[in-house]
N, C-alpha and C positions, 0 to 999 in steps of 0.2 A: 639334542633337541628337546624342548619342553613339551609337556603334554598339552594337547589342544583343550580349550575350555568350551564346553557345550553352551551355546548361546540360546537364550530364550527365543521363541518364535512369535512374531507379532500376530495379533488376532486376525488382521487382514489376511495374512498368509495361512494361518490355521484354517480359517473358513474356506479359503480357496482350495486347500488340499485335503479337506476332511473326508474320511471314508468310514462308514459304519463299522464298528468293532475295533478300530485302531485306538491305541493308547494315545493320550494327549496330556500336555501340561499347559495350563492357562495361567498367565500372570497378568495382573492389572489391578484395577480398583473397582469396588462394588458400585454399580450405578443404581440399582434397585434390588430389593429383596422382598420375599413373601414367605411366611411360614404358617403352616396349618397342619391339621391332622392328616389330611388327604395328600397334600402336595406341598413341597418346599423347594424354592429355587432362588437363585441370585443371577443377576445379569452383570457381567464383568466387561469393562472396557479398558483399552490401553492407549487410545488416541490415534491408532493407525487407521481407523475406519469409522464410519457412522454406525456400523453394526456392533452389537455386543454378542458375547457368547452366553447362552442360557445354560446354567449349571443346575442339575437336579440333585437334591440331597435326600438320602434315605432318612427315616425317622431318627436313627441313632446319630448321624452326623448333624441333622437339624437341631436336635436337642443339645448336642455338645457345643456347636458353634453358632447357634441362632443369634445370641446377643452380640457376638463378636463380628458377625458378617453384616456390619452396619454400613450405611451409605458412606462412601469414600474410603472404607478400609482397604488397605493394600493386601492382596492375597496371592497365593500360589496354590492352584488346585490341580491335582492329578486325577485322571479318570479315563473314560472311554466314550467315543462317539456313539450316539444312538439316534435312530430315526425319531424325529420330533412329531408329535400329533398336531402341534400348533401350526399356524400358517406363516408365522414370522420368519422361521428358518427351517431348512430341511433337516438339519441335524442339531442335536443338543448334546451336552456332556453329562454323563452320569458320574458324579464325584465318587472317588474311592479314598482320597486322602486330601485333607484341607490344612493349609498352613497360613496363619495370620502373620503376614510380614510386617505390617504396620497398622495397629488398631486405630479406630476412629470412634469418637463418642458422638453418636447420632443425636443425642439431646443437646449437645453444644455446637455441633457443626453449623456454621452460619448460613450455608446455602441450602435453603429448605423451600419446598413447594408449599404454598399457603392454600387456604380454602378458596382464595380468589384466583389461584393458578400459580405459574412460575413467577419468580422474582423479576422485576422489571430490569431492563438493561441499565437504566440509570442507577438503580440500587446496587446492581452487581459491580458497578465501577468502584464502589467502596470496598470491594473484596478482590483486589487485583491478584492476590495470591491463590485464589480459588476459582475465579471465573473461567480459567482455561479448562476446568473439568466439566463445564456445562455444554450442552449440545450446541448452542449457538456459537460459542467461541471455539469449540473443537472444529467446527466447519470453517469459521472465519480464518483460523490460523493454518489449517491445512491448505485452504485456497491461497492464502498469502504466500505460503511456501511454494506452491506450484506456480503462481504468477511470477514470483521472483526468479524461479528457475527458467521459466519460459522466456523471460526478458533476457537473461544471460544467453540462453540457447539462440535466440533471434540474432543477437549481435555477434556472438562467437561464430555462428555458422556463416556469417557474411564477412569474416575476417577482421572485425573490429577488435581493437585492443582495449582491455579494461584498465583504466588509469585510476589509481587511488589518490585523489586530490586531498589536500590538507583540510582538516577540520578547524585548525587554528589559522587565521588569516588576518592580514592587516588591511584588506580592501573590502569595500562594500559593493559587490557585483550588481546589486539591484538599484543602488542609489537611493533607497527609501529611508535609510537611517534606522531601520528597525533591527538593531543588532544587540547581541549579548556580549558585553565586554568582559574579557577574562582578566582576572587579577590573582596574584599570589596571596597566600594566607599570611605570609610574613615578608617584610622588606627591610633592607638595611636602614639604619636611622637616617631620617631626612629624605628617604626615597618614597616615591609614589608607588604603592603596590600594583597599580594598574599598568605601569610602564616599566617597572624595574627589571623584570625577567628578560624581556625581549628588547628593551630600550625604546619601545614605542607602543602605542595602544594596539592591542590585538583582540580579535573578536572570534566568536563561533561563526562558522561559515554560513552564508545564506545560499551559496551556489558555488560549485566547483568550476564554473564556466571560464572565468578569467585565467585560471591555472591550466585547464585542460586544452585551451586553444593552442598553447605552445606545443603540445603533443600532437594535435591535429595537423599542425604545420611541419610535423616530422614523420608521423606515421599514417597520415591521410584520414583514416577512419578510426575514431576512438569513442569511448563513452565512460561516464562515471556512474556509480550506483552506490549511494551511501547516505548517511544522515545529514540533514541540514536544519538550520535553526532560524526562527523569526521571533523577535521580541515585540510581537504585535499583541497588544492587550485586548484580545478579542475572544469572546465566549460563544461564537457562533458554532454551528454544527460542522462547519467546513474547515475550521482553523485549529492548529495546534502549534505549540512552541518548538516541538521537535518532530520531524517527519522525514521520510526517505524520498530522495529524488533520483531519477534516471535522466542523464543528460548526454545524448550523443552529440558529437561535433565532427563535421566532415569538411575536408578541404576540396578545392576545385569544384565548388558547388554554389548554386544560387538558390533563391527562395523556392523555385519550382522543384528543385531536387529535394529540399527539405520536406515539402508537402508530400511528395511521393513516398519518401522514407517514413514519415509519420503515419500516413494512411496504411501502408503495408505493415508497419509495426503494430498499430492498434488492432488491426484485423487478425493478424497471425497470432499474436500473443493472447488475445481474448479467446479465440476459438480453441487454441491449444490448451489453455487453462481449463476451459469448460470440459473439453474432452477428457482431461486427466482426472477431474474431480466430479464426475457426474452425480455421485450419491450426495455430495455436499451441495451441489447446485439444486438437486431435487429438494433438499431441506430448505434452502433459501426460497425456492419457488412455492413451497407449501406453507412455510412458517413466517417468512419475512416479507416478501412481496410477490403476490401472485403474478405469474407471467413474466418474471424478470429474465429468465433464461431465454425465452423466445424473443423478447424485446431486444436484448443485447445481441443475440445471434442475427436477427433480421437487420439490426442497425449496422453491424459491421460488414454484412454481406453486400450492402448496396454501395455504390460509388459515393464518396464524400463530396458534398457540394462545396463550392468556392464563391465567396462574395467579398467585395472590398468593404472596408469600414464605412466609406461614403455610401455604398449601396445598402449596408446594414441600417444606417440612420434613415435612409429614405424608406426602407421597408417598415421600420418602426413608426415613422410618421404617418404612413398610409394604413397602419394596422387598425386604427380606431380604438386601440386599447388605452386605458388610463393607467399610466405607470407612476409609481411612487417617485422615482428619480427622473430628472429632466432628460430629454432626448434632443438631438440636433447635433450638427457638425461641431466637434470640439468637446462634446460631452462624453464622459467615460461610459463604456458599456458596463452596466451593473448586472448582477446575477439574474434579475427579473428580465432584463433585455436579452441576455444570452439564452435563457431558457425559452423565451418566446421564439427566438430565431431558430433554435434547434428543434423544439417540440411542436410548435404550431405552424411556423412558416415552411421550414425545410422538411420537418418530420424525420429527422435523421442527423447525422454528423455534418457539421459545416465548418470549413476554414474561413475565418475572417482575416483579411490581409490589409496591409497598407494603412496603418494607423497614423494619426497626427504625431509629428515629431515630439511635441510637448508631453505626450502621454507615455512615451517609451524611454528606455535606458539610452545612455550616451553612446553605446557601442553599436547600435543598430544602423544599418546602411541607409543613408539618405537617398530617397528616390529623386528622379529628375525634376519632379515638380517642386522640389525644395520645401514641401509642406508635409510630406508623409515619409515613413520609413518602411523598409521591406521586412515587416514583422508579421507574425501570424498568431492567432489563438485558435485552437480546435475546440468547438463547442459540441456537446453531446446532450441528448435529452436527459432530464431529471437532475443533472449535475451542473450544466453550464460549461465553463472553461475546464478543460482537462489537460491541455498542452499549451505552452507558450513558447515561442521561439522567434528566430529572425536570421536573416543573412547579416553577417557582421560587417562593420565598416572597415574595408581593407585599405582605404586611401588615407595616408598619414595626415595630409593637410586638413582633410575633412574631419577626421577623428579629433585632431587637436582643436579645431574650431568648435566642435560640439562640446568638448570638455570645457573650454573657456566660457562658452555661453552659459553653462550650468554652474559656473563658479568653481570649477575643479582645477587644481594645479596639475598640469601634465607631468611634472617632475615626480609626482607621487606614484605614477603608473609608468615609469620609464621602461620597465621590463616589458610591459604590454605594448607600448608604442614601438619598441625595438622589433617586434614581429612584423610591423609595417615598413620598417627600414630595410630589412634583410630577407628577401624572398617572399614578400607578401603575395597572397593569392585570395581570390574570392572563396569565402567559407562561411559556414553557419551551423546552427544547432538549435535544439529545443530542449525543454525540460518537462518532465512528466512527474507529477506527485503520485507515488505508489498508492498511498492511502485513498486518494481521490478516485483512482481507477478501480480500486477494490470496492469502494462504496458504489460506484456506478454498476459494476458487474454483479454484485450480490444483493443490492437493494438495501444494504445497511444505511441508516439515516444519519449517523453521527460519527465523525472521524475518531472520537474517543473509543469507539467500539471496533475499530479495525487496527488499532495500535496495541501492541502487547502491554506497554506501560505508558499510557498517555501523559504527556507533559503539557498542561494548559495553565492559564493564569490561576494561581492559588493552589495548584496541584502538582507536586513533585514527589509523591510518596513512593 
């Protein structure tokens, strides 16, 4: 048997188990430092918590390591816990030995606090390699991690199967044509590099829905959770070329079943994430958007309202508001309309259902009125649409007719139509953008600031 290797202990766990007089080893990066004749100290972080460990240095250590204990230097410090006279934490570490694991030149380090205060989030986007070390992005990505885990916990606890749908696909699930086409760097002489590898055009996926439906009609309850791509040349705060989607699909289900699942999902996942990362949400509440935690908590604790698209248009018409985009039956609900419905009319989450056929994808189930489909969008305050979904069209003849009306060749989706030929059942699902939910919960205003490495028009660094 090999000898066990002593693992470092995370700062979060060090602080939880600290006792005065105990020896301790702190590893991490220097957040701040201060050196003077009377007192010298550094604050060390390691990403496990909003808290840092305050390390006190005697004059000898301060003189020896003062210049090296610069912002963002990686350190390993041995010492003992001691009662702290300050109010920030009960115990601090008195250093006995200092090791500089990775030096940092404070004069050249690009992430600096200026006389006007911290660097703006927009400026930090230019330093993707360093912004994870800042307070804001430390909290963002701890919450993103907890939110992702809560999503898996929600579905796994209910017996859903996680299906890894392909990133490379030959189909356009949304029908919008905003796709990234994949090509090889080399092709045989005379071959088109865009089709030579697979023998037909292939794209980065916009949704795993068309593929996961086959598994829903075999395992009943399934979900996808992975990256998706949209070639939409948009520079708004809500759009990115690469983002993560959660897409449950359930068999033997109608639209009402979907609404019930979506409401339970949003409520449980939001409350579970907040409960797991209370310190981070306290940071968002204080630094990003005042009252955001209470607003989200109150929002999900109330029953979600339900209105039809037709009722939504009537509400907008009666509102007396002057909207930038047109309203009326047949008009698309824009972000300003969605926010009015959620923020001012309902003052909470609202499902809008039964949209005009022309506004939605070919696979959505046609209602008996032959004018609308069994689709839904969930609207929430501050964000607007956060979920989009539908009952799927399970009737072969109706689905084929809808495809032909839109100029689609049914032969191109023969595998999809086969699901309607052999054991078809009512089924449906919805999609949730992880980043949009993260923005709603934290108060972050731009999708670029909740993605680890945002991919937007002109930016793939």
